[in-house]
C-alpha positions as CSV (number, residue, x, y, z in Angstrom):
1,M,-183.3,-61.5,-24.4
2,L,-186.4,-59.3,-24.4
3,N,-189.4,-60.6,-22.4
4,L,-192.8,-60.5,-24.1
5,I,-195.1,-58.1,-22.2
6,R,-198.8,-57.6,-22.8
7,A,-200.0,-53.9,-22.9
8,L,-203.8,-53.9,-23.4
9,A,-206.4,-56.3,-24.8
10,I,-207.2,-53.6,-27.4
11,V,-203.6,-53.3,-28.5
12,L,-202.9,-56.2,-30.8
13,A,-199.7,-58.2,-30.1
14,L,-198.8,-56.0,-27.1
15,V,-198.5,-57.3,-23.6
16,C,-198.6,-55.1,-20.6
17,L,-196.5,-56.0,-17.5
18,P,-196.4,-53.3,-14.8
19,V,-192.9,-52.0,-14.1
20,I,-192.0,-49.6,-11.3
21,S,-191.1,-46.6,-13.3
22,F,-190.1,-43.0,-13.0
23,A,-192.1,-42.0,-16.1
24,G,-194.4,-44.9,-17.1
25,Q,-194.5,-48.6,-17.9
26,E,-192.5,-50.6,-20.4
27,Y,-194.3,-52.2,-23.3
28,L,-192.9,-54.6,-25.9
29,I,-193.9,-54.7,-29.6
30,Q,-192.4,-57.4,-31.7
31,G,-192.8,-59.2,-35.0
32,R,-190.9,-60.4,-38.1
33,T,-189.3,-58.4,-40.9
34,M,-186.3,-58.6,-43.3
35,G,-185.9,-62.3,-42.6
36,T,-185.4,-61.7,-38.8
37,I,-187.2,-60.5,-35.7
38,Y,-187.8,-56.9,-34.6
39,R,-188.3,-56.0,-31.0
40,I,-189.3,-52.5,-29.7
41,K,-189.4,-51.4,-26.0
42,V,-191.5,-48.4,-25.4
43,V,-191.8,-46.5,-22.1
44,S,-195.2,-44.8,-21.8
45,A,-197.1,-43.2,-19.0
46,S,-200.4,-44.0,-20.7
47,P,-201.3,-47.2,-22.6
48,A,-203.4,-45.0,-24.9
49,E,-200.2,-43.5,-26.4
50,I,-199.3,-46.8,-28.0
51,V,-202.7,-47.8,-29.4
52,G,-202.2,-48.5,-33.1
53,L,-198.4,-48.1,-32.9
54,K,-197.7,-51.7,-34.0
55,D,-199.9,-51.2,-37.1
56,R,-198.0,-48.0,-38.1
57,I,-194.7,-49.8,-37.5
58,E,-195.8,-52.8,-39.6
59,T,-196.9,-50.5,-42.4
60,R,-193.6,-48.6,-42.5
61,L,-191.6,-51.9,-42.5
62,A,-193.8,-53.2,-45.4
63,E,-192.9,-50.0,-47.4
64,I,-189.2,-50.5,-46.8
65,N,-189.4,-54.2,-47.8
66,A,-191.3,-53.2,-50.9
67,S,-188.3,-51.1,-51.8
68,M,-185.2,-53.1,-50.8
69,S,-186.2,-56.8,-50.3
70,T,-184.4,-59.1,-52.8
71,Y,-186.9,-61.8,-51.8
72,Q,-189.8,-59.8,-53.2
73,K,-189.7,-60.2,-57.0
74,D,-191.6,-56.9,-57.5
75,S,-189.5,-54.8,-55.1
76,E,-187.6,-51.8,-56.4
77,I,-184.2,-53.5,-55.9
78,S,-185.4,-56.7,-57.7
79,R,-186.6,-54.6,-60.6
80,F,-183.2,-52.8,-60.7
81,N,-181.3,-56.1,-60.6
82,Q,-183.3,-57.4,-63.5
83,L,-182.5,-54.3,-65.6
84,Q,-180.0,-55.1,-68.3
85,Q,-179.8,-51.8,-70.1
86,V,-176.9,-49.5,-69.3
87,H,-177.4,-45.8,-68.6
88,Q,-181.1,-46.3,-68.5
89,P,-182.3,-44.3,-65.5
90,I,-185.2,-45.6,-63.4
91,Q,-187.0,-43.5,-60.8
92,I,-186.8,-44.8,-57.2
93,S,-188.5,-44.1,-53.9
94,D,-187.2,-41.8,-51.2
95,D,-186.4,-44.9,-49.1
96,F,-184.3,-46.5,-51.8
97,Y,-182.6,-43.2,-52.6
98,R,-181.7,-42.4,-49.0
99,V,-180.1,-45.9,-48.5
100,M,-178.3,-45.7,-51.9
101,T,-176.7,-42.3,-51.0
102,A,-175.7,-43.6,-47.6
103,A,-174.3,-46.7,-49.2
104,Q,-172.3,-44.7,-51.7
105,T,-170.8,-42.6,-48.8
106,I,-169.8,-45.8,-46.9
107,Y,-168.3,-47.3,-50.1
108,R,-166.2,-44.3,-50.6
109,L,-165.2,-43.8,-47.0
110,S,-164.1,-47.5,-46.7
111,K,-162.4,-47.4,-50.2
112,G,-164.5,-50.3,-51.4
113,A,-164.3,-52.5,-48.3
114,W,-168.1,-52.2,-48.1
115,D,-169.8,-52.9,-51.5
116,G,-173.5,-53.5,-52.0
117,T,-172.7,-55.4,-55.3
118,V,-170.6,-58.2,-53.6
119,N,-173.5,-60.7,-53.4
120,P,-172.4,-62.8,-56.5
121,L,-169.1,-63.6,-54.6
122,V,-171.1,-64.4,-51.4
123,D,-173.1,-66.9,-53.5
124,L,-170.0,-68.3,-55.1
125,W,-168.5,-69.1,-51.6
126,G,-171.7,-70.8,-50.6
127,F,-173.0,-68.2,-48.1
128,G,-176.0,-67.1,-50.3
129,R,-179.3,-68.6,-51.3
130,T,-177.7,-71.4,-53.3
131,G,-176.5,-72.9,-50.0
132,R,-173.2,-74.4,-48.9
133,R,-170.8,-75.8,-51.5
134,R,-168.6,-78.9,-50.8
135,D,-165.4,-77.5,-52.2
136,L,-163.6,-74.1,-52.4
137,P,-164.2,-71.9,-55.5
138,S,-161.2,-71.8,-57.8
139,E,-159.2,-68.7,-58.4
140,K,-160.5,-68.7,-62.0
141,E,-164.1,-68.6,-60.8
142,I,-163.3,-65.7,-58.4
143,K,-161.4,-63.7,-61.1
144,T,-164.3,-64.2,-63.5
145,L,-166.7,-62.7,-61.0
146,L,-164.5,-59.7,-59.8
147,P,-165.3,-57.6,-62.9
148,E,-169.0,-57.9,-62.0
149,I,-168.4,-56.3,-58.6
150,G,-168.2,-52.6,-58.0
151,F,-170.6,-50.1,-56.5
152,D,-169.1,-47.4,-58.7
153,N,-170.8,-49.1,-61.6
154,I,-174.1,-47.6,-60.3
155,L,-175.1,-44.1,-61.1
156,I,-177.2,-42.2,-58.5
157,G,-178.8,-39.1,-59.9
158,P,-179.9,-36.1,-57.7
159,D,-183.4,-36.5,-59.0
160,R,-183.9,-39.9,-57.4
161,A,-182.8,-41.8,-60.5
162,L,-180.7,-44.9,-60.6
163,A,-178.8,-46.4,-63.6
164,K,-176.2,-49.0,-64.4
165,K,-172.9,-48.6,-66.1
166,K,-172.7,-52.3,-66.5
167,G,-175.9,-54.4,-67.1
168,S,-174.7,-57.4,-65.1
169,I,-174.3,-55.4,-61.8
170,T,-176.8,-56.4,-59.0
171,L,-177.5,-55.0,-55.6
172,D,-178.0,-56.5,-52.2
173,L,-178.4,-54.0,-49.4
174,S,-179.0,-56.4,-46.5
175,S,-175.9,-55.1,-44.7
176,I,-177.4,-51.6,-44.4
177,A,-181.2,-52.0,-44.9
178,K,-181.9,-53.3,-41.4
179,G,-180.1,-50.2,-39.9
180,Y,-182.3,-48.0,-42.1
181,G,-185.4,-49.8,-40.9
182,V,-184.4,-49.1,-37.3
183,D,-184.0,-45.4,-38.1
184,Q,-187.4,-45.3,-39.8
185,I,-189.2,-47.1,-37.0
186,A,-187.6,-44.7,-34.5
187,E,-189.2,-41.8,-36.5
188,V,-192.6,-43.5,-36.4
189,I,-192.3,-43.7,-32.6
190,Q,-191.1,-40.1,-32.3
191,Q,-194.1,-39.0,-34.4
192,A,-196.3,-40.6,-31.7
193,D,-194.6,-38.2,-29.1
194,I,-192.9,-41.1,-27.4
195,N,-189.3,-40.2,-26.4
196,D,-188.2,-43.2,-24.3
197,Y,-187.8,-46.4,-26.4
198,L,-185.4,-48.9,-27.9
199,V,-185.7,-50.3,-31.4
200,E,-184.0,-53.5,-32.6
201,I,-184.1,-55.3,-35.9
202,G,-181.9,-58.4,-36.1
203,G,-179.4,-56.9,-33.6
204,E,-179.2,-53.4,-35.1
205,I,-180.4,-50.9,-32.5
206,Y,-181.4,-47.3,-31.8
207,A,-182.0,-46.2,-28.2
208,S,-183.7,-43.0,-27.2
209,G,-184.3,-41.4,-23.8
210,R,-184.3,-43.6,-20.7
211,R,-185.4,-47.0,-19.4
212,P,-188.3,-47.1,-16.9
213,D,-185.8,-46.9,-14.0
214,G,-184.4,-43.6,-15.4
215,K,-181.1,-45.1,-16.5
216,L,-179.6,-45.2,-20.0
217,W,-180.4,-48.2,-22.2
218,R,-177.7,-50.8,-21.9
219,I,-176.6,-53.1,-24.7
220,G,-174.4,-56.2,-24.4
221,I,-171.8,-57.1,-27.0
222,N,-171.9,-60.8,-27.5
223,R,-168.6,-62.7,-26.9
224,P,-167.4,-63.6,-30.4
225,R,-167.3,-67.3,-30.1
226,K,-169.3,-69.8,-32.2
227,D,-170.6,-71.5,-29.0
228,A,-171.4,-68.3,-27.1
229,G,-175.0,-68.0,-25.9
230,V,-177.0,-64.8,-26.2
231,A,-176.3,-64.0,-22.6
232,D,-172.5,-64.5,-22.9
233,V,-171.6,-60.8,-22.9
234,Y,-168.1,-59.5,-23.7
235,K,-168.7,-55.8,-23.1
236,I,-171.6,-53.6,-22.1
237,V,-172.3,-50.1,-23.5
238,D,-174.7,-47.4,-22.6
239,L,-176.6,-45.7,-25.4
240,D,-177.6,-42.0,-25.1
241,N,-179.9,-41.3,-28.1
242,Q,-177.5,-43.3,-30.3
243,A,-177.5,-46.2,-32.7
244,F,-175.6,-49.4,-32.3
245,A,-174.7,-52.2,-34.8
246,T,-172.4,-55.2,-34.6
247,S,-171.0,-57.4,-37.4
248,G,-169.1,-60.7,-36.8
249,D,-167.8,-63.7,-38.5
250,Y,-168.0,-66.2,-35.6
251,R,-171.5,-67.6,-36.5
252,N,-171.4,-68.1,-40.2
253,F,-168.4,-69.8,-41.6
254,F,-167.1,-73.2,-42.7
255,E,-163.7,-75.0,-42.3
256,V,-161.7,-76.8,-44.9
257,D,-158.4,-78.6,-43.9
258,G,-158.5,-76.7,-40.6
259,I,-158.8,-73.3,-42.3
260,R,-161.8,-71.1,-41.4
261,Y,-163.6,-69.3,-44.3
262,S,-166.0,-66.5,-43.2
263,H,-169.1,-65.2,-44.8
264,I,-167.5,-61.8,-44.7
265,I,-166.1,-61.4,-48.3
266,D,-163.7,-58.7,-49.3
267,P,-165.2,-57.4,-52.5
268,R,-161.8,-56.1,-53.6
269,T,-160.2,-59.5,-53.6
270,G,-163.1,-62.0,-53.8
271,F,-161.9,-63.9,-50.8
272,P,-163.2,-64.2,-47.2
273,V,-161.4,-61.8,-44.9
274,K,-158.4,-63.1,-43.0
275,N,-157.5,-60.1,-40.9
276,G,-158.1,-61.6,-37.5
277,V,-161.1,-59.3,-36.9
278,V,-164.0,-61.4,-35.5
279,S,-166.4,-58.7,-34.3
280,V,-167.0,-55.0,-34.9
281,S,-169.4,-52.8,-32.9
282,I,-170.2,-49.3,-34.1
283,I,-172.0,-46.5,-32.2
284,A,-173.3,-43.6,-34.4
285,D,-176.0,-41.0,-34.6
286,N,-178.1,-43.2,-37.0
287,C,-178.3,-46.9,-37.5
288,T,-178.0,-46.8,-41.3
289,L,-174.4,-45.6,-40.9
290,A,-173.6,-47.8,-37.9
291,D,-174.9,-50.9,-39.8
292,G,-172.9,-50.3,-43.0
293,L,-169.7,-49.2,-41.1
294,A,-169.7,-52.4,-38.9
295,T,-169.5,-54.5,-42.1
296,A,-167.0,-52.2,-43.7
297,V,-164.6,-52.3,-40.7
298,M,-164.9,-56.1,-40.6
299,V,-163.3,-56.2,-44.0
300,M,-160.6,-53.6,-43.3
301,E,-157.4,-54.2,-41.4
302,L,-157.4,-53.3,-37.7
303,E,-155.4,-50.1,-38.0
304,Q,-157.4,-48.9,-41.1
305,G,-160.6,-49.6,-39.3
306,L,-159.7,-47.7,-36.2
307,Y,-158.4,-44.8,-38.3
308,L,-161.7,-44.5,-40.2
309,I,-163.8,-44.7,-37.0
310,N,-161.7,-42.0,-35.2
311,R,-162.0,-39.5,-38.1
312,L,-165.8,-39.7,-38.3
313,K,-167.7,-37.2,-36.2
314,G,-170.1,-38.8,-33.8
315,V,-168.9,-42.4,-34.5
316,E,-167.2,-44.7,-32.0
317,G,-166.3,-48.4,-32.3
318,L,-164.9,-51.5,-30.7
319,I,-163.0,-54.0,-32.8
320,I,-162.3,-57.5,-31.4
321,I,-159.6,-59.7,-32.9
322,E,-158.8,-63.3,-32.3
323,K,-155.1,-64.2,-32.2
324,P,-153.7,-67.5,-33.5
325,D,-153.8,-68.9,-29.9
326,G,-157.5,-68.3,-29.7
327,S,-157.3,-65.4,-27.3
328,L,-159.6,-62.3,-27.8
329,H,-158.3,-58.8,-27.7
330,S,-160.3,-55.6,-28.1
331,F,-159.4,-52.2,-29.6
332,A,-161.6,-49.2,-29.0
333,S,-161.8,-45.9,-30.7
334,Q,-160.8,-42.7,-28.9
335,N,-164.1,-42.1,-27.0
336,F,-165.7,-45.5,-26.9
337,K,-166.9,-46.2,-23.4
338,T,-168.0,-49.5,-21.9
339,G,-170.2,-49.9,-18.8
340,P,-169.2,-51.5,-15.6
């Protein structure tokens, strides 16, 4: 989707491709993080402004991964997951604390539809690291795990302390951490006095200022079909200093006896969602909130999801459902606008 452009020979991993521009040229910075790809478009009048920017971005991403990557055994979240003692507070970094407080807010707003402790159920259904299973989990297996789920079993202290009410509780913040990473990289770019840019980590986005042609950044919402290509766009939105995140169930699922089982698990029931919602796109002031809300609304019923979005200031959303006949229908929040 994003073309690789080379900026200067002295700017590592940047390519510069001249673009007719009202304010400068567009440069692309990209790399890998959080198990996916990040891509950043920066509009700058002077290549000197972006010298060293990739290094600062990589450093910041490494800090965030050291805090919340479950793949790093020595990360903060891994150490917390290994902790067995209850009511034993551990001090956490500012990054971990900010994400945990945002996660707690989303958990409460969604009445448990979003829950950062759901991962044991994700593993049970074969969508985690253990890989696909050949059969469906039994109700007994699900009921056995449900008591081990619940974000309210985690205590978040005002002094950046974290503790467990139940020793078996574990965290996985993958459905919100990418959004936080986007927000933090946006801060790094702002600190470089660059105002026109677009940051993307694994599809979660923040757009600031304008493109080189002076227009708002445009984002395509992928058509929620398993065979849809990246260029198969269902709707287009313009972002005006806003974040954007999409969650969907049309890529990661399996079928048994003609029934589709999605990787989106309702942490309250232990089962994959069956509400007809196949895609949720959220626009918000920050990507941490947009990322978490997109997952939460996927779990909620259509009416509940729209109600939640409409009552949150600065938040808009588009919910796409698939009817039994396979047709797609979209439902937008009050002020959600799509481009031509």
